[in-house]
C-alpha positions as MATLAB code, in Angstrom:
seq = 'MEGQLIGIAIDTFKTTLYISLPMLAGGLIAGLIVSIFQATTQINEMTLSFVPKIILVAVIIVFTMPWMTNMMLDFTIRIFNLIPTFPQ';
ca = [
     -41.234  -10.736    4.722;
     -43.848   -7.999    5.205;
     -44.271   -9.062    8.810;
     -40.536   -8.757    9.346;
     -40.496   -5.247    7.879;
     -43.415   -4.169   10.054;
     -41.629   -5.626   13.084;
     -38.472   -3.689   12.221;
     -40.492   -0.484   11.804;
     -42.201   -0.977   15.172;
     -38.857   -1.714   16.827;
     -37.397    1.420   15.225;
     -40.217    3.599   16.571;
     -39.952    2.044   20.043;
     -36.204    2.588   20.176;
     -36.605    6.195   19.026;
     -39.281    6.813   21.649;
     -37.228    5.246   24.446;
     -34.151    7.288   23.525;
     -35.968   10.615   23.209;
     -38.308   10.215   26.192;
     -35.898   11.398   28.941;
     -35.137   14.653   27.102;
     -38.766   15.294   26.217;
     -39.956   14.618   29.754;
     -37.226   16.814   31.243;
     -38.078   19.682   28.895;
     -41.778   19.276   29.665;
     -41.242   19.342   33.426;
     -38.856   22.324   33.223;
     -41.285   24.197   30.998;
     -44.142   23.513   33.385;
     -42.156   24.719   36.402;
     -40.998   27.870   34.600;
     -44.543   28.547   33.373;
     -45.920   28.282   36.903;
     -43.121   30.579   38.138;
     -43.880   33.112   35.386;
     -47.606   33.008   36.101;
     -47.140   33.603   39.818;
     -44.587   36.413   39.433;
     -46.067   37.867   36.207;
     -42.644   37.911   34.564;
     -43.057   37.301   30.840;
     -39.513   36.969   29.590;
     -38.974   34.552   26.680;
     -35.382   33.685   27.604;
     -36.513   32.745   31.095;
     -38.452   29.816   29.657;
     -35.871   28.804   27.057;
     -32.609   28.781   29.020;
     -33.629   26.366   31.838;
     -35.096   23.910   29.337;
     -32.013   23.843   27.129;
     -29.694   23.481   30.135;
     -31.778   20.660   31.597;
     -31.945   18.827   28.259;
     -28.157   19.138   27.869;
     -27.619   17.745   31.384;
     -30.005   14.857   30.683;
     -28.161   14.073   27.443;
     -24.822   13.994   29.266;
     -26.088   11.648   31.984;
     -28.056    9.319   29.682;
     -25.513    9.161   26.840;
     -24.080    5.716   27.803;
     -27.574    4.238   28.025;
     -28.643    5.837   24.708;
     -25.465    4.613   23.010;
     -26.037    1.052   24.247;
     -29.655    1.106   23.047;
     -28.636    2.354   19.600;
     -25.785   -0.145   19.393;
     -28.079   -3.051   20.346;
     -30.634   -1.926   17.759;
     -27.971   -1.628   15.050;
     -26.590   -5.088   15.836;
     -30.122   -6.567   15.662;
     -30.695   -4.931   12.263;
     -27.343   -6.137   10.915;
     -28.100   -9.670   12.128;
     -31.450   -9.570   10.290;
     -29.901   -8.666    6.915;
     -28.989  -12.264    5.926;
     -32.533  -13.462    6.699;
     -34.186  -11.287    4.027;
     -34.954  -13.019    0.735;
     -33.418  -11.595   -2.412;
];
């Protein structure tokens, strides 16, 4: 039983990481590009770094939503199928 719970926890963390990775990577790359642009032009405007990141993350969410929904649905179905196997 403890092994099953640890397996579920690991699967939960993996699924969370897989779902959040595209947004995190996109925000990281956009932040890096904007930081390099700001360093070369010496423009230190806070909104200049925030706006491109939030737009890029929103675009990534829109394009990856079907994939994220399928991953979450598969995970939920696996968890629901495991419920009868737990001892009472």
